[in-house]
VMD Tcl script that draws the C-alpha trace (Angstrom):
set ca {
  {1.92 -9.79 26.92}
  {-0.38 -9.92 23.93}
  {1.00 -9.12 20.50}
  {-1.34 -7.90 17.79}
  {-0.61 -8.24 14.11}
  {-2.83 -6.53 11.60}
  {-3.01 -7.17 7.91}
  {-1.69 -4.58 5.53}
  {-4.12 -2.14 4.03}
  {-4.40 -1.28 0.40}
  {-6.09 1.00 -2.05}
  {-9.41 -0.12 -3.51}
  {-11.82 1.53 -5.88}
  {-15.24 2.79 -4.94}
  {-17.59 -0.14 -4.72}
  {-14.79 -2.55 -4.04}
  {-14.15 -4.83 -1.08}
  {-11.44 -5.21 1.49}
  {-10.88 -7.69 4.27}
  {-8.73 -6.84 7.25}
  {-7.43 -9.31 9.76}
  {-6.21 -8.95 13.32}
  {-4.29 -11.77 14.95}
  {-3.43 -11.83 18.63}
  {-0.65 -13.99 20.02}
  {1.32 -14.42 23.20}
  {-1.64 -15.61 25.23}
  {-2.94 -19.07 26.07}
  {-6.64 -18.31 26.36}
  {-9.42 -17.01 24.15}
  {-9.76 -13.27 24.07}
  {-12.85 -11.72 25.59}
  {-13.42 -9.26 22.76}
  {-11.93 -8.11 19.48}
  {-12.94 -5.20 17.33}
  {-12.08 -2.23 15.20}
  {-12.21 1.53 15.30}
  {-11.25 3.84 12.48}
  {-10.06 7.40 12.14}
  {-10.15 9.48 9.01}
  {-7.94 12.54 8.55}
  {-9.34 15.48 10.45}
  {-12.08 13.41 12.06}
  {-12.62 11.79 15.40}
  {-12.06 8.11 15.89}
  {-15.22 6.14 15.41}
  {-16.38 2.69 16.33}
  {-16.60 0.16 13.51}
  {-17.43 -3.28 14.87}
  {-16.94 -5.61 17.82}
  {-16.98 -9.34 18.36}
  {-17.41 -10.40 21.98}
  {-16.72 -13.98 22.92}
  {-19.87 -16.13 22.81}
  {-22.08 -13.18 21.96}
  {-23.48 -11.69 18.78}
  {-21.20 -9.47 16.81}
  {-22.09 -5.83 16.46}
  {-21.34 -3.32 13.73}
  {-21.86 0.42 13.79}
  {-25.41 1.18 12.68}
  {-23.88 3.51 10.11}
  {-21.93 0.63 8.58}
  {-24.20 -2.35 9.04}
  {-24.89 -4.12 5.80}
  {-21.48 -3.17 4.42}
  {-19.11 -4.03 7.26}
  {-19.12 -7.40 8.98}
  {-16.86 -8.71 11.69}
  {-16.11 -12.32 12.43}
  {-13.59 -14.14 14.54}
  {-11.78 -17.42 14.81}
  {-11.63 -18.11 18.51}
  {-9.18 -20.97 18.19}
  {-6.71 -18.64 16.46}
  {-7.60 -15.46 18.37}
  {-8.03 -13.81 15.02}
  {-10.72 -11.40 13.88}
  {-11.69 -10.39 10.38}
  {-13.39 -7.27 9.13}
  {-15.05 -7.75 5.78}
  {-15.91 -4.49 4.08}
  {-17.94 -4.32 0.90}
  {-19.35 -1.60 -1.33}
  {-16.64 0.73 -0.09}
  {-16.95 4.47 -0.45}
  {-14.32 7.22 -0.41}
  {-15.65 8.23 3.04}
  {-14.46 4.85 4.30}
  {-10.87 5.95 3.79}
  {-9.31 5.83 7.22}
  {-6.79 4.20 9.46}
  {-8.41 1.08 10.85}
  {-7.15 -0.02 14.24}
  {-7.84 -3.37 15.83}
  {-8.25 -3.72 19.57}
  {-8.46 -6.70 21.86}
  {-9.72 -7.12 25.39}
  {-8.16 -10.00 27.23}
  {-10.82 -10.47 29.89}
  {-14.18 -9.01 30.81}
  {-13.49 -5.60 32.27}
  {-9.85 -5.80 31.32}
  {-7.74 -3.23 29.58}
  {-7.61 -2.80 25.85}
  {-4.61 -3.45 23.65}
  {-4.30 -1.91 20.20}
  {-2.67 -2.94 16.99}
  {-0.54 -0.61 14.92}
  {-3.40 0.22 12.58}
  {-3.93 -0.32 8.89}
  {-4.55 2.30 6.26}
  {-7.49 1.59 4.01}
  {-7.94 3.94 1.08}
  {-10.91 4.04 -1.24}
  {-10.33 5.86 -4.50}
  {-13.14 7.59 -6.34}
}
mol new
graphics top color blue
foreach p $ca { graphics top sphere $p radius 0.5 }
foreach p [lrange $ca 0 end-1] q [lrange $ca 1 end] { graphics top cylinder $p $q radius 0.2 }
display resetview
């Protein structure tokens, strides 16, 4: 069974940067897909970015240019680099992984990212 470990979140100031990581273990093959969603208080969960295996990464059109996802396939680890952060980016960021094409999703525990004004 896959285990997912996410980096700890922190508080950053407006305009600052934050990098999140998501490491999957307990498997002996490269994950099909890794990505993030986020949910702010009182709002619906929204897609942030995804990194399919051997395909281009994709970020939400609302976040492109500020949020970038990358992955280390050998380590089954994904990174979410966030720059020029705004208070509206304050949310719980949750990493997901998909083991195989068409397979089920597994979620990490989530990381709180807070942007102070």
